[in-house]
KOLKE-76526 format. One record per atom (N, C-alpha, C): residue number from 1; residue in three letters; x, y, z. Coordinates in steps of 0.1 Angstrom, whole numbers, plus 2048, in hexadecimal, padded with zeros to 3 digits. Layout:
NUM | ALA | X | Y | Z
...
END
This chain:
1 | MET | E7D | C09 | DD9
1 | MET | E71 | C08 | DD1
1 | MET | E68 | C15 | DD2
2 | ALA | E66 | C19 | DDF
2 | ALA | E5E | C25 | DE1
2 | ALA | E64 | C31 | DDB
3 | LEU | E71 | C33 | DDB
3 | LEU | E77 | C3E | DD5
3 | LEU | E76 | C3E | DC6
4 | LYS | E77 | C33 | DC0
4 | LYS | E76 | C31 | DB2
4 | LYS | E67 | C34 | DAE
5 | LEU | E5E | C2F | DB6
5 | LEU | E50 | C32 | DB3
5 | LEU | E4D | C41 | DB4
6 | GLY | E52 | C47 | DBE
6 | GLY | E4F | C56 | DBF
6 | GLY | E54 | C5D | DB3
7 | LYS | E60 | C5A | DAF
7 | LYS | E66 | C60 | DA3
7 | LYS | E5D | C5E | D97
8 | GLU | E59 | C52 | D95
8 | GLU | E50 | C4F | D89
8 | GLU | E43 | C56 | D8A
9 | ILE | E3D | C56 | D96
9 | ILE | E30 | C5D | D97
9 | ILE | E31 | C6C | D93
10 | GLU | E3C | C72 | D98
10 | GLU | E3E | C80 | D95
10 | GLU | E41 | C82 | D86
11 | ARG | E48 | C78 | D80
11 | ARG | E4B | C79 | D71
11 | ARG | E3E | C77 | D69
12 | GLN | E37 | C6C | D6C
12 | GLN | E2C | C68 | D64
12 | GLN | E1E | C6F | D67
13 | LEU | E1D | C75 | D73
13 | LEU | E11 | C7B | D77
13 | LEU | E14 | C8A | D7B
14 | PRO | E16 | C92 | D71
14 | PRO | E1A | CA0 | D74
14 | PRO | E0F | CA7 | D7E
15 | GLY | E14 | CAE | D87
15 | GLY | E0C | CB5 | D91
15 | GLY | E09 | CAD | D9D
16 | VAL | E0D | CA0 | D9D
16 | VAL | E0B | C98 | DA9
16 | VAL | E18 | C99 | DB2
17 | ARG | E16 | C9D | DBE
17 | ARG | E21 | C9E | DC7
17 | ARG | E22 | C92 | DD0
18 | VAL | E2E | C8D | DD1
18 | VAL | E30 | C81 | DDA
18 | VAL | E37 | C85 | DE7
19 | MET | E32 | C7F | DF2
19 | MET | E38 | C81 | DFF
19 | MET | E3C | C74 | E04
20 | PHE | E48 | C73 | E09
20 | PHE | E4D | C66 | E0E
20 | PHE | E4D | C67 | E1E
21 | THR | E49 | C5C | E24
21 | THR | E4A | C5B | E32
21 | THR | E59 | C59 | E37
22 | ARG | E61 | C55 | E2D
22 | ARG | E6F | C54 | E30
22 | ARG | E76 | C52 | E23
23 | ARG | E83 | C56 | E22
23 | ARG | E8B | C54 | E16
23 | ARG | E97 | C4B | E18
24 | THR | E99 | C47 | E24
24 | THR | EA4 | C3E | E27
24 | THR | E9F | C32 | E2E
25 | ASP | EA8 | C29 | E31
25 | ASP | EA3 | C1C | E37
25 | ASP | EA3 | C1D | E46
26 | GLU | E9C | C28 | E4B
26 | GLU | E9A | C29 | E59
26 | GLU | E8C | C25 | E5D
27 | PHE | E8A | C20 | E69
27 | PHE | E7D | C1C | E6D
27 | PHE | E75 | C28 | E73
28 | ILE | E69 | C29 | E6E
28 | ILE | E60 | C33 | E74
28 | ILE | E54 | C2C | E79
29 | ASP | E50 | C2F | E85
29 | ASP | E44 | C28 | E8B
29 | ASP | E38 | C28 | E81
30 | LEU | E31 | C1D | E80
30 | LEU | E27 | C1C | E76
30 | LEU | E1C | C27 | E78
31 | TYR | E18 | C29 | E84
31 | TYR | E0D | C33 | E86
31 | TYR | E12 | C41 | E82
32 | LYS | E1F | C44 | E83
32 | LYS | E24 | C51 | E7F
32 | LYS | E24 | C53 | E70
33 | ARG | E25 | C48 | E68
33 | ARG | E25 | C49 | E5A
33 | ARG | E17 | C4E | E55
34 | ILE | E0D | C48 | E5A
34 | ILE | DFF | C4C | E55
34 | ILE | DFC | C5A | E5B
35 | ARG | E01 | C5D | E66
35 | ARG | DFF | C6A | E6C
35 | ARG | E06 | C75 | E64
36 | MET | E11 | C72 | E5E
36 | MET | E18 | C7B | E55
36 | MET | E0F | C7E | E49
37 | ALA | E09 | C73 | E43
37 | ALA | E01 | C74 | E38
37 | ALA | DF4 | C7D | E3B
38 | ASN | DEF | C7A | E47
38 | ASN | DE3 | C82 | E4B
38 | ASN | DE6 | C91 | E4C
39 | ALA | DF2 | C93 | E53
39 | ALA | DF6 | CA1 | E55
39 | ALA | DF8 | CA9 | E48
40 | ALA | DFD | CA1 | E3E
40 | ALA | E00 | CA7 | E30
40 | ALA | DF3 | CA8 | E28
41 | LYS | DE8 | CA3 | E2D
41 | LYS | DDB | CA2 | E25
41 | LYS | DDD | C9B | E18
42 | ALA | DE4 | C90 | E19
42 | ALA | DE7 | C87 | E0D
42 | ALA | DDA | C82 | E07
43 | ASP | DDA | C81 | DFA
43 | ASP | DCE | C7C | DF3
43 | ASP | DCD | C6D | DF3
44 | ILE | DD9 | C66 | DF3
44 | ILE | DDA | C57 | DF5
44 | ILE | DE6 | C54 | DFD
45 | PHE | DE6 | C48 | E03
45 | PHE | DF1 | C43 | E0B
45 | PHE | DF4 | C35 | E06
46 | ILE | E01 | C33 | E02
46 | ILE | E05 | C26 | DFD
46 | ILE | E11 | C21 | E05
47 | SER | E11 | C15 | E0B
47 | SER | E1C | C10 | E12
47 | SER | E20 | C03 | E0A
48 | ILE | E2D | C03 | E07
48 | ILE | E33 | BF8 | DFF
48 | ILE | E3B | BEE | E07
49 | HIS | E38 | BE2 | E06
49 | HIS | E3E | BD8 | E0E
49 | HIS | E42 | BCB | E06
50 | CYS | E4C | BC4 | E0B
50 | CYS | E50 | BB7 | E06
50 | CYS | E4A | BAD | E10
51 | ASN | E43 | BA3 | E0B
51 | ASN | E3C | B99 | E13
51 | ASN | E46 | B8E | E17
52 | SER | E42 | B86 | E21
52 | SER | E4A | B7A | E25
52 | SER | E40 | B71 | E2C
53 | ALA | E43 | B64 | E2A
53 | ALA | E3A | B59 | E30
53 | ALA | E43 | B4D | E32
54 | PRO | E3F | B44 | E3B
54 | PRO | E46 | B38 | E3D
54 | PRO | E47 | B30 | E30
55 | GLY | E52 | B2A | E2E
55 | GLY | E54 | B22 | E21
55 | GLY | E58 | B2B | E16
56 | ARG | E5C | B25 | E0B
56 | ARG | E61 | B2D | E00
56 | ARG | E58 | B2D | DF4
57 | SER | E4C | B27 | DF6
57 | SER | E43 | B25 | DEA
57 | SER | E39 | B31 | DE9
58 | SER | E38 | B39 | DF3
58 | SER | E2E | B44 | DF2
58 | SER | E33 | B4E | DE8
59 | ARG | E29 | B53 | DE0
59 | ARG | E2D | B5D | DD6
59 | ARG | E21 | B65 | DD2
60 | GLY | E23 | B71 | DCC
60 | GLY | E19 | B79 | DC7
60 | GLY | E18 | B87 | DCF
61 | THR | E0E | B8F | DCA
61 | THR | E0C | B9C | DD0
61 | THR | DFF | B9C | DD7
62 | GLU | DFD | BA5 | DE1
62 | GLU | DF1 | BA7 | DE7
62 | GLU | DF0 | BB6 | DEC
63 | THR | DE5 | BBB | DEC
63 | THR | DE3 | BC9 | DF1
63 | THR | DD9 | BC9 | DFC
64 | ILE | DDC | BD0 | E07
64 | ILE | DD5 | BD0 | E13
64 | ILE | DCE | BDE | E15
65 | VAL | DC2 | BDD | E1A
65 | VAL | DBA | BE9 | E1E
65 | VAL | DB7 | BE7 | E2D
66 | SER | DB5 | BF2 | E34
66 | SER | DB2 | BF1 | E42
66 | SER | DA6 | BE9 | E46
67 | GLY | DA7 | BE1 | E50
67 | GLY | D9C | BD8 | E54
67 | GLY | D91 | BE1 | E5A
68 | SER | D84 | BDC | E58
68 | SER | D79 | BE4 | E5C
68 | SER | D78 | BE6 | E6B
69 | HIS | D7E | BDD | E73
69 | HIS | D7E | BDE | E81
69 | HIS | D86 | BEA | E86
70 | ARG | D8E | BF0 | E7D
70 | ARG | D96 | BFC | E81
70 | ARG | D8F | C09 | E7D
71 | LEU | D83 | C09 | E78
71 | LEU | D7C | C15 | E73
71 | LEU | D7B | C20 | E7D
72 | GLY | D7B | C1C | E8A
72 | GLY | D7A | C27 | E95
72 | GLY | D86 | C2F | E95
73 | GLU | D92 | C29 | E92
73 | GLU | D9E | C31 | E92
73 | GLU | D9F | C3A | E86
74 | GLN | D99 | C35 | E7B
74 | GLN | D98 | C3E | E6F
74 | GLN | D8F | C4A | E71
75 | THR | D84 | C48 | E78
75 | THR | D7B | C53 | E7B
75 | THR | D83 | C5E | E83
76 | ALA | D8B | C5A | E8C
76 | ALA | D93 | C64 | E94
76 | ALA | D9C | C6B | E8B
77 | ALA | DA3 | C64 | E82
77 | ALA | DAC | C6A | E78
77 | ALA | DA5 | C74 | E6F
78 | ILE | D9A | C70 | E6A
78 | ILE | D92 | C79 | E61
78 | ILE | D8F | C86 | E68
79 | ARG | D8B | C85 | E74
79 | ARG | D87 | C91 | E7C
79 | ARG | D94 | C99 | E7E
80 | GLU | D9F | C93 | E81
80 | GLU | DAC | C9A | E83
80 | GLU | DB0 | CA1 | E76
81 | ASN | DAD | C9A | E6B
81 | ASN | DB2 | C9F | E5E
81 | ASN | DA9 | CAA | E59
82 | ALA | D9E | CAC | E5F
82 | ALA | D94 | CB6 | E5A
82 | ALA | D97 | CC4 | E5F
83 | SER | DA2 | CC9 | E5A
83 | SER | DA7 | CD6 | E5F
83 | SER | D9D | CE1 | E5A
84 | LEU | D94 | CDD | E52
84 | LEU | D8A | CE7 | E4E
84 | LEU | D82 | CED | E5A
85 | LEU | D82 | CE5 | E65
85 | LEU | D7B | CEA | E71
85 | LEU | D82 | CF6 | E77
86 | LEU | D8E | CF8 | E73
86 | LEU | D96 | D03 | E79
86 | LEU | D95 | D10 | E70
87 | GLU | D90 | D0F | E64
87 | GLU | D8F | D1A | E5B
87 | GLU | D83 | D23 | E5F
88 | GLU | D86 | D30 | E5E
88 | GLU | D7B | D3A | E62
88 | GLU | D6F | D39 | E59
89 | ASN | D71 | D37 | E4C
89 | ASN | D66 | D37 | E42
89 | ASN | D62 | D29 | E3E
90 | TYR | D63 | D1F | E47
90 | TYR | D60 | D11 | E44
90 | TYR | D52 | D0F | E3D
91 | LYS | D48 | D17 | E42
91 | LYS | D3B | D15 | E3C
91 | LYS | D3A | D19 | E2E
92 | GLU | D41 | D24 | E2A
92 | GLU | D41 | D28 | E1C
92 | GLU | D4A | D1F | E14
93 | ASN | D55 | D1B | E1A
93 | ASN | D5F | D13 | E12
93 | ASN | D5B | D04 | E11
94 | TYR | D52 | CFF | E1A
94 | TYR | D4F | CF1 | E1A
94 | TYR | D40 | CEE | E1A
95 | GLN | D39 | CF6 | E12
95 | GLN | D2B | CF4 | E0F
95 | GLN | D22 | CF3 | E1C
96 | GLY | D24 | CFC | E25
96 | GLY | D1C | CFC | E31
96 | GLY | D1F | CF3 | E3C
97 | PHE | D2B | CEC | E3C
97 | PHE | D2F | CE3 | E47
97 | PHE | D2F | CEA | E54
98 | ASP | D28 | CE4 | E5E
98 | ASP | D27 | CEA | E6B
98 | ASP | D2C | CE0 | E76
99 | PRO | D37 | CE2 | E7C
99 | PRO | D3C | CD8 | E86
99 | PRO | D33 | CD7 | E92
100 | LYS | D2A | CE0 | E94
100 | LYS | D21 | CDF | E9F
100 | LYS | D14 | CD7 | E9C
101 | ASP | D13 | CD4 | E8F
101 | ASP | D07 | CCD | E8B
101 | ASP | D0A | CBE | E89
102 | PRO | D02 | CB6 | E91
102 | PRO | D05 | CA7 | E90
102 | PRO | D04 | CA2 | E82
103 | GLU | CFC | CA7 | E7A
103 | GLU | CFB | CA2 | E6C
103 | GLU | D08 | CA4 | E64
104 | SER | D10 | CAE | E68
104 | SER | D1D | CB0 | E61
104 | SER | D26 | CA5 | E64
105 | TYR | D25 | C9E | E6F
105 | TYR | D2E | C93 | E72
105 | TYR | D2A | C87 | E6A
106 | ILE | D1F | C87 | E64
106 | ILE | D1B | C7C | E5A
106 | ILE | D25 | C7D | E4F
107 | ILE | D29 | C89 | E4C
107 | ILE | D33 | C8B | E41
107 | ILE | D40 | C83 | E44
108 | PHE | D44 | C83 | E51
108 | PHE | D50 | C7B | E54
108 | PHE | D4E | C6C | E52
109 | SER | D42 | C67 | E55
109 | SER | D3E | C59 | E53
109 | SER | D3F | C56 | E44
110 | LEU | D39 | C5F | E3C
110 | LEU | D39 | C5D | E2E
110 | LEU | D47 | C5D | E28
111 | MET | D4F | C66 | E2E
111 | MET | D5D | C67 | E29
111 | MET | D65 | C5A | E2C
112 | LYS | D62 | C54 | E38
112 | LYS | D68 | C48 | E3C
112 | LYS | D65 | C3C | E32
113 | ASN | D58 | C3B | E2F
113 | ASN | D54 | C31 | E26
113 | ASN | D5A | C33 | E18
114 | GLN | D5A | C40 | E14
114 | GLN | D60 | C43 | E07
114 | GLN | D6F | C40 | E07
115 | TYR | D76 | C43 | E11
115 | TYR | D85 | C3F | E12
115 | TYR | D86 | C30 | E11
116 | ARG | D7E | C29 | E18
116 | ARG | D7F | C1A | E17
116 | ARG | D7C | C15 | E09
117 | GLU | D72 | C1A | E03
117 | GLU | D6E | C16 | DF5
117 | GLU | D7A | C19 | DEB
118 | LYS | D80 | C25 | DED
118 | LYS | D8A | C29 | DE4
118 | LYS | D97 | C21 | DE7
119 | SER | D99 | C1E | DF4
119 | SER | DA5 | C15 | DF7
119 | SER | DA4 | C08 | DF0
120 | VAL | D98 | C02 | DF0
120 | VAL | D96 | BF5 | DE9
120 | VAL | D98 | BF7 | DDA
121 | LYS | D93 | C02 | DD5
121 | LYS | D94 | C04 | DC7
121 | LYS | DA3 | C05 | DC3
122 | LEU | DAB | C0D | DCB
122 | LEU | DB9 | C0E | DC8
122 | LEU | DC0 | C01 | DC9
123 | ALA | DBD | BF9 | DD3
123 | ALA | DC3 | BEC | DD5
123 | ALA | DBF | BE3 | DC9
124 | ASN | DB3 | BE3 | DC5
124 | ASN | DAF | BDB | DB9
124 | ASN | DB7 | BDF | DAD
125 | LEU | DB8 | BEC | DAA
125 | LEU | DC0 | BF1 | D9F
125 | LEU | DCE | BEC | D9F
126 | MET | DD4 | BEC | DAB
126 | MET | DE2 | BE7 | DAD
126 | MET | DE3 | BD9 | DA9
127 | GLN | DDA | BD1 | DAF
127 | GLN | DDA | BC2 | DAC
127 | GLN | DD8 | BBF | D9D
128 | GLN | DD0 | BC7 | D97
128 | GLN | DCD | BC5 | D88
128 | GLN | DDA | BC8 | D81
129 | GLU | DE1 | BD2 | D84
129 | GLU | DEE | BD6 | D7D
129 | GLU | DF8 | BCB | D7F
130 | TYR | DF9 | BC5 | D8C
130 | TYR | E03 | BBB | D8E
130 | TYR | E00 | BAF | D85
131 | VAL | DF3 | BAB | D84
131 | VAL | DEF | BA0 | D7C
131 | VAL | DF2 | BA2 | D6D
132 | LYS | DF0 | BAE | D68
132 | LYS | DF4 | BB1 | D5A
132 | LYS | E03 | BAE | D58
133 | SER | E0B | BAF | D62
133 | SER | E19 | BAC | D60
133 | SER | E1D | B9E | D63
134 | GLY | E12 | B96 | D64
134 | GLY | E15 | B87 | D66
134 | GLY | E17 | B83 | D75
135 | ARG | E15 | B8C | D7E
135 | ARG | E17 | B89 | D8C
135 | ARG | E0B | B81 | D91
136 | VAL | E0D | B79 | D9C
136 | VAL | E02 | B72 | DA2
136 | VAL | DFB | B7C | DAC
137 | SER | DEE | B7D | DAB
137 | SER | DE7 | B85 | DB5
137 | SER | DE1 | B7D | DC0
138 | ARG | DE5 | B81 | DCC
138 | ARG | DDF | B7B | DD8
138 | ARG | DD3 | B82 | DDD
139 | GLY | DCF | B8D | DD5
139 | GLY | DC3 | B94 | DD8
139 | GLY | DC5 | BA0 | DE1
140 | ILE | DB9 | BA5 | DE5
140 | ILE | DB8 | BB1 | DEE
140 | ILE | DB4 | BAB | DFC
141 | LEU | DBB | BAF | E06
141 | LEU | DB9 | BAB | E13
141 | LEU | DB4 | BB6 | E1C
142 | GLU | DAD | BB3 | E26
142 | GLU | DA9 | BBD | E30
142 | GLU | DAF | BB9 | E3D
143 | GLN | DB8 | BC1 | E42
143 | GLN | DBF | BBE | E4F
143 | GLN | DC0 | BCB | E57
144 | GLY | DC1 | BC9 | E64
144 | GLY | DC2 | BD4 | E6E
144 | GLY | DD1 | BD9 | E6F
145 | LEU | DD6 | BDE | E65
145 | LEU | DE4 | BE3 | E65
145 | LEU | DE5 | BF1 | E6B
146 | ALA | DEE | BF3 | E75
146 | ALA | DF0 | C00 | E7B
146 | ALA | DF3 | C0B | E71
147 | VAL | DFB | C07 | E67
147 | VAL | DFF | C11 | E5D
147 | VAL | DF4 | C17 | E55
148 | LEU | DE8 | C10 | E54
148 | LEU | DDD | C14 | E4D
148 | LEU | DD1 | C19 | E56
149 | ALA | DD1 | C15 | E62
149 | ALA | DC5 | C17 | E6B
149 | ALA | DC0 | C25 | E6C
150 | GLU | DC9 | C2F | E6D
150 | GLU | DC5 | C3C | E6F
150 | GLU | DC4 | C45 | E63
151 | ALA | DC4 | C3E | E57
151 | ALA | DC4 | C46 | E4A
151 | ALA | DB8 | C4F | E48
152 | GLY | DBB | C5B | E46
152 | GLY | DB1 | C65 | E42
152 | GLY | DB0 | C67 | E33
153 | MET | DB3 | C5C | E2C
153 | MET | DB3 | C5D | E1D
153 | MET | DB3 | C4E | E18
154 | PRO | DB0 | C4B | E0B
154 | PRO | DB2 | C3D | E07
154 | PRO | DC0 | C39 | E09
155 | ALA | DC1 | C2D | E0F
155 | ALA | DCE | C28 | E13
155 | ALA | DD0 | C19 | E11
156 | VAL | DDB | C15 | E0C
156 | VAL | DDE | C06 | E09
156 | VAL | DEC | C03 | E0D
157 | LEU | DEE | BF6 | E10
157 | LEU | DFC | BF1 | E12
157 | LEU | DFD | BE6 | E07
158 | THR | E07 | BE7 | DFE
158 | THR | E08 | BDD | DF4
158 | THR | E15 | BD4 | DF6
159 | GLU | E12 | BC7 | DF6
159 | GLU | E1D | BBE | DF7
159 | GLU | E22 | BBA | DE9
160 | ILE | E2E | BBE | DE5
160 | ILE | E32 | BBD | DD7
160 | ILE | E38 | BAF | DD4
161 | GLY | E39 | BA6 | DDD
161 | GLY | E3F | B99 | DDB
161 | GLY | E44 | B93 | DE8
162 | PHE | E48 | B87 | DE7
162 | PHE | E4E | B80 | DF3
162 | PHE | E5D | B80 | DF3
163 | VAL | E63 | B86 | DFD
163 | VAL | E71 | B87 | DFE
163 | VAL | E78 | B79 | E01
164 | ASN | E70 | B70 | E06
164 | ASN | E76 | B63 | E09
164 | ASN | E74 | B59 | DFE
165 | ASN | E6E | B5D | DF3
165 | ASN | E6D | B55 | DE7
165 | ASN | E79 | B5A | DDE
166 | ARG | E82 | B51 | DDB
166 | ARG | E8E | B55 | DD4
166 | ARG | E8B | B5C | DC6
167 | ALA | E82 | B56 | DBF
167 | ALA | E7E | B5C | DB1
167 | ALA | E78 | B6A | DB3
168 | GLU | E70 | B6C | DBD
168 | GLU | E69 | B79 | DBF
168 | GLU | E73 | B83 | DC5
169 | GLU | E7C | B7E | DCD
169 | GLU | E86 | B87 | DD3
169 | GLU | E8F | B8C | DC8
170 | ASP | E94 | B83 | DBF
170 | ASP | E9C | B87 | DB3
170 | ASP | E95 | B91 | DAB
171 | TYR | E88 | B8E | DA8
171 | TYR | E80 | B98 | DA0
171 | TYR | E7F | BA5 | DA7
172 | MET | E7C | BA6 | DB4
172 | MET | E7B | BB3 | DBB
172 | MET | E88 | BBA | DBC
173 | LEU | E93 | BB3 | DBB
173 | LEU | EA0 | BB9 | DBC
173 | LEU | EA6 | BBE | DAE
174 | SER | EA0 | BB8 | DA4
174 | SER | EA5 | BBC | D96
174 | SER | E9F | BC9 | D92
175 | ASP | EA7 | BD0 | D89
175 | ASP | EA2 | BDD | D83
175 | ASP | E96 | BDB | D7C
176 | GLU | E95 | BD0 | D74
176 | GLU | E89 | BCD | D6C
176 | GLU | E7D | BCB | D75
177 | GLY | E7E | BC3 | D7F
177 | GLY | E73 | BC0 | D88
177 | GLY | E6F | BCD | D8F
178 | GLN | E78 | BD5 | D94
178 | GLN | E74 | BE1 | D9B
178 | GLN | E6D | BEB | D91
179 | SER | E72 | BEC | D85
179 | SER | E6C | BF5 | D7B
179 | SER | E5E | BF0 | D78
180 | GLU | E5C | BE3 | D77
180 | GLU | E4F | BDE | D74
180 | GLU | E45 | BE0 | D80
181 | ILE | E49 | BDE | D8C
181 | ILE | E41 | BE0 | D98
181 | ILE | E3E | BEF | D99
182 | VAL | E47 | BF8 | D97
182 | VAL | E45 | C06 | D98
182 | VAL | E3B | C0A | D8D
183 | GLN | E3C | C05 | D81
183 | GLN | E33 | C08 | D76
183 | GLN | E25 | C03 | D7A
184 | ASN | E24 | BF7 | D7F
184 | ASN | E17 | BF2 | D84
184 | ASN | E10 | BFC | D8D
185 | LEU | E18 | C01 | D97
185 | LEU | E12 | C0A | DA1
185 | LEU | E0F | C17 | D9B
186 | VAL | E17 | C1D | D92
186 | VAL | E14 | C2A | D8C
186 | VAL | E07 | C28 | D84
187 | SER | E06 | C1D | D7C
187 | SER | DFA | C1B | D74
187 | SER | DEE | C1B | D7C
188 | ALA | DEF | C14 | D88
188 | ALA | DE3 | C12 | D91
188 | ALA | DE0 | C20 | D97
189 | ILE | DEA | C28 | D9B
189 | ILE | DE7 | C35 | DA1
189 | ILE | DE1 | C3E | D96
190 | SER | DE6 | C3D | D8A
190 | SER | DE1 | C46 | D7F
190 | SER | DD2 | C42 | D7C
191 | ALA | DCF | C36 | D7C
191 | ALA | DC1 | C31 | D7A
191 | ALA | DB8 | C36 | D85
192 | PHE | DBD | C35 | D91
192 | PHE | DB6 | C39 | D9D
192 | PHE | DB3 | C48 | D9D
193 | LYS | DBE | C50 | D99
193 | LYS | DBD | C5E | D99
193 | LYS | DB2 | C62 | D8F
194 | LYS | DB2 | C5C | D83
194 | LYS | DA8 | C5F | D79
194 | LYS | D9A | C5C | D7E
195 | SER | D99 | C51 | D85
195 | SER | D8B | C4D | D89
195 | SER | D86 | C56 | D94
196 | VAL | D8E | C5C | D9C
196 | VAL | D89 | C65 | DA7
196 | VAL | D87 | C73 | DA2
197 | GLU | D8E | C76 | D96
197 | GLU | D8D | C84 | D91
197 | GLU | D81 | C86 | D88
198 | ARG | D7A | C7B | D85
198 | ARG | D6E | C7C | D7C
198 | ARG | D63 | C84 | D82
END
């Protein structure tokens, strides 16, 4: 699904570069995934998952943003991601930012809040697109997921359906279902991109 999504993003959103944390079915530690995105200075981070729950009646999509109790980890990531501190002309390039001035670190706090707000916005757009396709929305959740905790950018994990629900599993395995989910996500990303570029 992620590979198909990447291909469609690049086709439908010219100029957008997609970076994958993996291209095969290998396991990469969760914390390494977000660190890869931070190192690449990614604009957004999206993790795609199939949900599972006891019983076979659970269904629908949900999109998760990092829980507020993990904001301290995000602060560290933002600082690590601020390579501007290493640039010789950072004051000229970044409107007078001074790493020795405590007020400058207020910028990091504002960035953290902005990333959170934008994460919620992206999650909301994804859920809206799923609903347009007739999917059941389980809403936007706030959880302390390791894969999102250290994000130095807007970041979400989207659960595209329940693998233990036979109808949803069949849908997610079908070409039609995959195409629809991919288009839902591309549409949400496109709307998000337009909203932040204004």
